[in-house]
C-alpha positions in Angstrom: 103.7 119.8 101.6 106.5 121.6 99.5 107.9 118.7 97.7 110.5 119.7 95.1 110.8 123.1 96.2 114.4 123.0 97.2 116.7 125.1 95.0 114.1 126.3 92.4 114.4 129.8 93.3 111.4 130.8 91.3 108.8 132.3 92.7 105.4 132.6 90.1 102.9 135.2 90.2 99.5 134.8 88.7 99.9 136.6 85.8 100.2 134.7 82.1 103.7 136.0 81.7 105.1 134.5 84.7 102.9 131.2 84.6 104.2 130.9 80.9 107.8 130.8 81.9 106.9 127.9 84.0 109.7 125.3 82.1 108.4 121.8 81.4 110.6 119.4 83.9 113.3 117.1 83.0 111.8 114.2 85.0 108.8 114.7 83.0 110.5 115.1 79.4 112.2 111.6 80.4 109.6 109.3 81.4 108.0 108.6 78.4 105.2 106.3 80.0 102.9 106.9 82.5 99.7 104.9 83.8 96.4 106.3 84.1 93.5 104.9 86.2 89.8 105.3 85.8 88.2 103.6 88.9 85.2 105.2 90.0 81.5 104.1 90.7 80.8 103.2 87.1 83.4 100.5 87.3 80.8 98.4 89.0 78.1 98.5 86.0 80.9 99.1 84.1 79.2 99.1 80.5 79.4 101.1 77.2 78.7 100.2 73.5 81.7 99.0 71.5 83.2 101.5 69.1 85.6 103.9 68.7 85.4 107.5 70.2 86.2 109.2 66.5 82.8 109.8 65.9 82.0 111.8 68.9 84.5 114.0 69.0 83.9 114.9 65.0 80.6 115.8 66.5 78.8 113.3 64.4 77.2 110.7 67.3 75.7 111.3 70.6 77.3 111.1 74.1 74.9 108.2 74.7 77.0 106.3 72.2 80.2 107.0 73.8 82.3 103.9 74.1 83.6 105.4 77.6 82.0 103.7 80.4 83.0 106.4 82.8 80.0 108.2 81.2 77.4 105.4 82.3 75.3 108.0 84.3 74.8 110.5 81.7 74.3 107.6 78.9 71.3 106.3 81.6 69.7 109.4 80.9 69.4 109.5 77.7 66.2 107.8 76.2 67.0 104.9 73.9 70.7 105.0 74.5 72.4 101.2 74.8 73.3 101.9 78.3 69.6 102.6 79.1 68.7 99.5 77.5 71.4 97.6 79.3 70.7 98.9 82.7 66.9 98.2 82.5 67.3 94.8 81.6 70.2 93.9 84.2 69.4 96.6 87.2 65.9 97.9 86.6 65.2 100.7 88.4 68.4 100.7 90.6 70.0 104.1 90.7 73.3 105.2 89.6 74.6 106.3 93.5 73.3 102.7 94.3 76.6 101.3 93.0 78.4 103.3 95.6 77.9 100.7 98.1 79.1 97.8 95.9 82.2 100.1 95.0 83.1 100.7 98.8 82.6 96.8 99.4 85.3 96.0 96.6 87.7 98.0 98.6 88.2 95.2 100.8 89.8 93.7 98.4 92.1 96.5 97.1 95.8 95.8 97.2 97.6 99.2 96.4 101.1 97.9 96.7 100.3 95.4 94.1 99.0 97.9 91.9 102.5 100.0 92.2 104.3 96.7 91.6 102.6 96.4 88.2 103.1 100.3 87.3 106.6 100.2 88.1 107.3 96.4 86.5 106.0 97.8 83.1 108.5 100.7 83.2 106.0 103.5 83.8 107.7 106.3 85.4 104.6 108.2 86.4 101.1 107.1 87.2 97.8 109.7 87.7 95.0 108.3 89.4 91.8 109.9 88.7 90.6 111.4 92.2 87.2 112.6 90.8 85.6 112.2 87.8 82.5 113.7 86.4 80.1 112.1 88.4 81.5 113.5 91.2 82.3 110.8 93.6 85.8 111.5 95.5 88.4 108.9 96.0 89.6 110.8 99.0 88.0 112.0 102.2 87.1 115.8 101.1 87.0 118.1 104.0 85.1 120.5 101.2 81.7 120.4 102.0 79.3 119.6 99.3 76.6 122.1 99.3 73.9 120.0 98.4 73.2 117.4 101.5 72.3 114.6 99.3 75.9 113.9 98.0 77.6 114.9 101.8 78.5 111.3 101.6 79.4 110.9 98.0 83.0 109.6 98.4 85.0 106.1 99.1 84.9 106.2 102.7 89.1 106.0 102.8 91.7 107.9 101.4 92.5 106.2 98.1 94.3 108.8 96.7 96.9 109.2 99.5 97.2 105.4 99.9 98.4 104.8 96.1 100.6 107.7 96.1 102.5 106.1 99.5 102.8 102.9 97.6 103.6 104.5 94.2 106.1 106.8 95.3 107.9 104.2 97.7 109.1 102.5 94.2 110.6 105.6 92.9 107.3 107.0 90.6 105.8 110.3 90.1 102.3 110.6 91.0 99.8 113.1 90.0 96.3 113.6 90.3 93.2 113.7 87.4 90.2 116.2 88.5 87.3 116.5 86.5 87.2 120.4 86.8 84.8 121.1 84.1 81.6 118.6 84.6 80.3 117.3 87.9 76.7 115.6 87.8 76.4 116.2 91.3 76.1 119.9 90.8 74.7 119.7 87.5 72.8 116.3 86.0 71.5 117.5 83.0 71.6 115.0 80.2 74.7 115.9 77.5 73.7 114.7 74.3 76.5 116.2 72.1 79.6 118.2 72.6 77.9 121.4 72.8 75.6 120.1 75.9 79.3 119.2 77.4 80.0 123.2 77.2 76.8 123.9 78.7 76.8 121.1 81.5 79.6 123.0 83.4 77.9 123.9 86.8 78.2 127.5 87.9 77.0 128.7 91.3 79.0 127.3 94.0 80.8 124.8 92.4 83.9 127.1 90.6 84.7 127.6 94.6 84.1 123.7 95.5 86.5 122.9 92.5 89.0 125.1 93.8 89.1 124.6 97.2 89.4 120.5 96.5 92.2 120.6 94.0 93.9 122.9 96.8 93.2 120.2 99.1 94.9 117.4 97.0 97.7 119.9 96.4 98.2 120.1 100.2 97.4 116.4 100.9 99.7 114.7 98.1 102.0 117.3 96.4 101.1 116.0 93.2 103.9 115.7 90.6 101.1 115.9 87.8 97.6 118.2 88.1 95.4 116.9 85.3 92.3 118.7 85.0 89.9 117.3 82.5 87.4 119.4 80.1 87.7 122.7 81.4 87.9 124.9 84.3 85.0 126.9 86.0 85.7 130.0 86.7 87.5 132.8 85.0 91.1 132.9 84.0 92.3 135.6 87.3 91.0 132.8 89.8 92.8 129.8 88.0 95.9 131.8 87.3 95.8 131.9 91.2 95.6 128.5 91.7 98.4 127.2 89.0 100.8 129.7 90.7 99.9 128.8 94.2 100.6 125.2 92.7 103.8 125.8 91.2 105.1 127.3 94.2 104.3 124.5 96.3 105.5 121.6 93.8 108.0 123.5 91.5 109.0 120.3 89.2 105.1 120.0 88.8 103.7 120.2 85.2 100.0 120.9 84.2 98.3 119.8 81.0 96.0 121.6 78.4 92.4 121.2 79.3 92.2 124.3 81.5 90.4 126.3 79.1 88.2 128.9 81.8 84.5 129.8 82.0 83.7 132.3 79.5 80.5 134.2 77.4 80.2 130.6 75.3 78.6 128.6 78.3 75.3 130.8 78.5 75.3 130.7 75.0 75.7 127.0 74.8 72.6 126.3 77.1 70.5 128.5 74.3 68.8 125.4 72.2 67.7 127.4 69.1 71.5 127.9 68.3 72.9 124.5 69.3 73.0 123.3 66.1 74.8 125.8 64.9 77.3 125.7 67.6 77.8 121.7 67.0 78.6 122.6 63.7 81.3 125.3 64.9 82.9 123.0 67.5 82.9 119.8 65.0 84.9 122.3 62.6 87.0 123.2 65.2 88.1 119.6 66.0 88.7 118.9 62.3 91.0 121.6 62.4 93.0 120.3 65.6 93.1 117.3 63.6 91.1 115.4 65.7 93.0 115.4 68.6 89.9 114.9 70.9 90.9 117.6 73.5 89.8 121.3 73.7 91.7 124.1 72.5 94.4 125.0 74.4 94.3 127.5 77.2 96.7 130.6 77.5 98.4 128.6 80.2 99.6 124.8 80.1 102.7 122.5 80.2 101.7 119.9 77.6 99.0 119.1 75.1 97.0 115.7 75.7 95.4 114.5 72.4 93.2 111.4 73.2 93.3 108.4 71.2 95.4 109.7 68.5 98.7 111.3 68.1 100.4 113.8 66.2 102.1 113.1 62.6 105.2 115.5 63.2 107.9 116.4 65.4 106.1 118.6 68.1 108.3 121.5 69.4 106.1 121.9 72.6 105.8 118.3 74.8 102.7 116.5 74.4 101.1 113.4 75.6 98.9 110.8 73.8 95.8 109.8 76.6 94.2 106.4 75.3 92.9 103.1 76.9 94.2 99.9 76.9 90.7 99.3 74.8 88.2 101.6 73.3 87.1 103.2 76.8 89.1 104.4 80.0 86.8 102.8 82.7 86.8 98.8 82.8 84.2 98.1 80.3 82.6 94.4 80.7 81.2 94.6 77.2 84.8 94.9 75.5 85.9 91.7 73.7 89.3 90.6 73.1 89.9 92.4 69.9 88.9 95.4 71.1 92.0 95.9 73.3 95.5 97.2 71.8 97.5 93.8 70.4 101.2 93.5 71.3 102.5 95.3 67.8 100.0 98.1 68.0 101.1 99.2 71.6 104.5 98.9 71.0 104.8 100.8 67.6 102.4 103.3 68.4 104.4 104.1 71.6 107.8 104.2 69.9 106.2 106.6 67.4 104.7 109.1 70.1 108.4 109.0 71.8 109.7 109.8 68.9 107.7 112.9 68.1 108.3 114.3 71.4 105.3 112.5 73.3 104.7 110.7 76.3 102.2 107.9 76.5 99.6 108.0 79.0 97.9 104.8 79.0 95.0 104.0 81.2 94.0 100.8 83.3 90.3 100.2 84.3 89.9 98.1 87.3 87.3 96.8 88.2 84.4 98.2 90.9 83.7 94.9 92.7 86.8 94.0 93.4 89.3 96.3 92.9 91.1 94.2 90.5 93.0 95.1 87.2 91.8 92.7 84.7 94.3 90.1 83.6 93.9 91.0 80.0 94.8 94.8 80.6 98.0 93.4 83.0 99.2 91.7 80.2 99.7 94.6 78.3 101.8 96.1 80.8 103.9 93.1 81.0 104.5 93.6 77.2 105.6 97.2 77.9 107.9 95.7 80.3 109.4 93.7 78.2 110.4 96.1 75.4 111.6 98.9 78.0 113.4 96.3 80.0 115.6 95.2 77.2 115.5 98.4 75.1 114.5 101.3 77.4 118.1 102.9 76.5 116.5 104.1 73.2 113.4 105.6 75.0 113.6 106.7 78.6 115.5 110.3 78.5 115.6 110.6 74.6 114.4 113.7 72.8 113.5 113.6 69.0 116.1 113.9 66.3 115.7 116.4 63.4 113.4 113.7 61.8 111.3 110.9 63.3 110.7 108.8 60.6 112.8 106.8 58.2 112.2 103.3 56.2 114.7 100.7 55.9 115.9 99.8 52.1 114.0 96.6 52.5 110.7 98.6 53.3 110.2 98.1 57.2 109.8 101.5 58.8 112.1 102.9 61.2 111.8 105.6 64.4 114.5 107.7 65.5 115.4 109.4 69.0 118.4 110.6 70.8 120.3 111.4 74.1 122.6 114.1 73.3 124.9 112.9 70.3 123.9 109.4 70.5 121.3 108.4 68.0 118.8 105.6 68.2 117.1 103.8 65.4 114.2 101.4 66.4 112.9 99.5 63.6 109.0 98.8 63.9 108.9 94.7 62.7 110.9 91.8 62.7 112.6 91.7 59.3 112.7 87.5 57.8 116.6 88.1 56.9 119.4 88.9 59.2 120.3 91.6 57.1 118.7 95.5 57.2 120.0 98.6 55.4 119.2 102.1 57.5 119.1 104.8 54.8 120.7 107.9 55.3 121.9 107.9 58.8 125.4 109.2 58.3 127.0 107.9 62.0 130.8 108.9 62.5 132.0 105.3 63.8 129.6 102.6 62.3 131.6 100.1 64.0 130.3 101.2 67.3 126.8 100.1 66.2 124.8 98.1 69.0 121.8 96.0 69.2 120.2 96.5 72.3 118.9 93.8 74.3 121.6 91.5 73.0 124.9 90.2 73.7 126.0 90.0 70.1 126.8 93.2 68.1 125.6 93.5 64.5 128.4 93.2 61.6 128.1 97.0 60.0 129.3 98.2 56.6 128.8 101.7 55.5 127.2 101.8 51.8 126.9 105.0 49.8 127.5 108.5 51.6 125.2 107.5 54.6 123.3 104.1 54.4 124.3 101.5 56.6 124.1 97.7 56.1 123.5 95.7 59.5 123.8 91.9 59.6 122.5 90.6 62.9 124.1 87.8 64.8 122.1 84.8 66.3 118.6 85.8 65.3 116.4 88.5 65.8 115.2 88.7 69.6 111.0 87.7 70.4 110.1 91.7 69.9 107.7 93.7 67.9 110.4 96.3 67.8 114.0 96.3 67.5 116.4 99.2 68.8 119.6 100.0 67.6 122.4 102.4 69.3 123.6 103.9 66.1 126.5 106.5 67.9 127.4 110.0 67.2 126.1 111.3 63.7 129.1 112.5 61.6 
């Protein structure tokens, strides 16, 4: 399949110089909102401790305390972990692998068309499905043979990747696949306690060839618009560059993320226990240096950065994507409480902030494993996004950063700015008590042309001083946590 190749006219070579010339396509720059889906065998037991991921990323807590339910199998292997205690109380000696049967039975209730409708309705422009997470369970009938006979049937039994691709694309959305290149516990199931163990846990032997063959198979089957690798890549950079060049040539408007750091000397060194503590300290220091972004150092070739559960404080020259769950886990966590989920204001405000700084939001949903349904508390958040974007998406989609992202009204409410060409937008984070606000230092050329998005009545506008605008809203503020204004060209 050669989706999007017509008219590209570029042939990429497996070299750093050639691959770095690949531009971030306009569709990805314009999209702003994507939906991530973590949905695997771990979605059946669906349990993790409540809490944030920050301590794990800082090297201050062990993986056994991870709030990510998709790490259930690993946490189960760690003596004394909350998951191990929960599992023994609820499931006794039942194996992790046995949950695959529950997952497959749940697929009888799966409606990919309904999922796609929810994703299109919330205003997302792309969807990324986890095709294989760290447990190695495949969501498509891979032709690539697993070298360990024990795991020959370790897959969903039907083509979930392809079925969802068809429904998503039928609604005009782009489609991508996530693949866990750095970890696969069906090849190496050593318990991972800390960050250095994650490095040491990258499988060798037949795994690099297996992973490359599976990614190539996914590209052939669905020509993903996004190729989203996780943790790292298990082979040397020359082999990775061949894989990426072939992907770009097959899908010229495709994009890759930044989690492709290749296998090197640090893997065997990380397995040498006497220096583990020193390495843990070095890794934690590197993460703090990155501002706690929750992503590995960038490789030599990538299209965009992927900070996890956090975002950049300033406008970034290079495209980036904040990746996070609706609660504190990616996979479904039945231990989550209502207060663990993003509130309406936090969701909309963080989304606007991300866009103003040249980012996209890849917001995860975690369906249940036993019945293939997305919980209502997650669907509610998607509807919040759909309501906001339906009324005010003009200030979000296809925009670029202005020369500054942030501002404050004279009355003290925060603002974020975006632009489309010469058109400047100001987005007010919060709802004032008064119908009057003053935008500070926005010297637009034609104040009379200012529009409030999502309402019929234009505000009354007057210029104050050199570049301030006094706006008086007509008819009251809409029931939204943010309010966007099209200000017109800047003078």
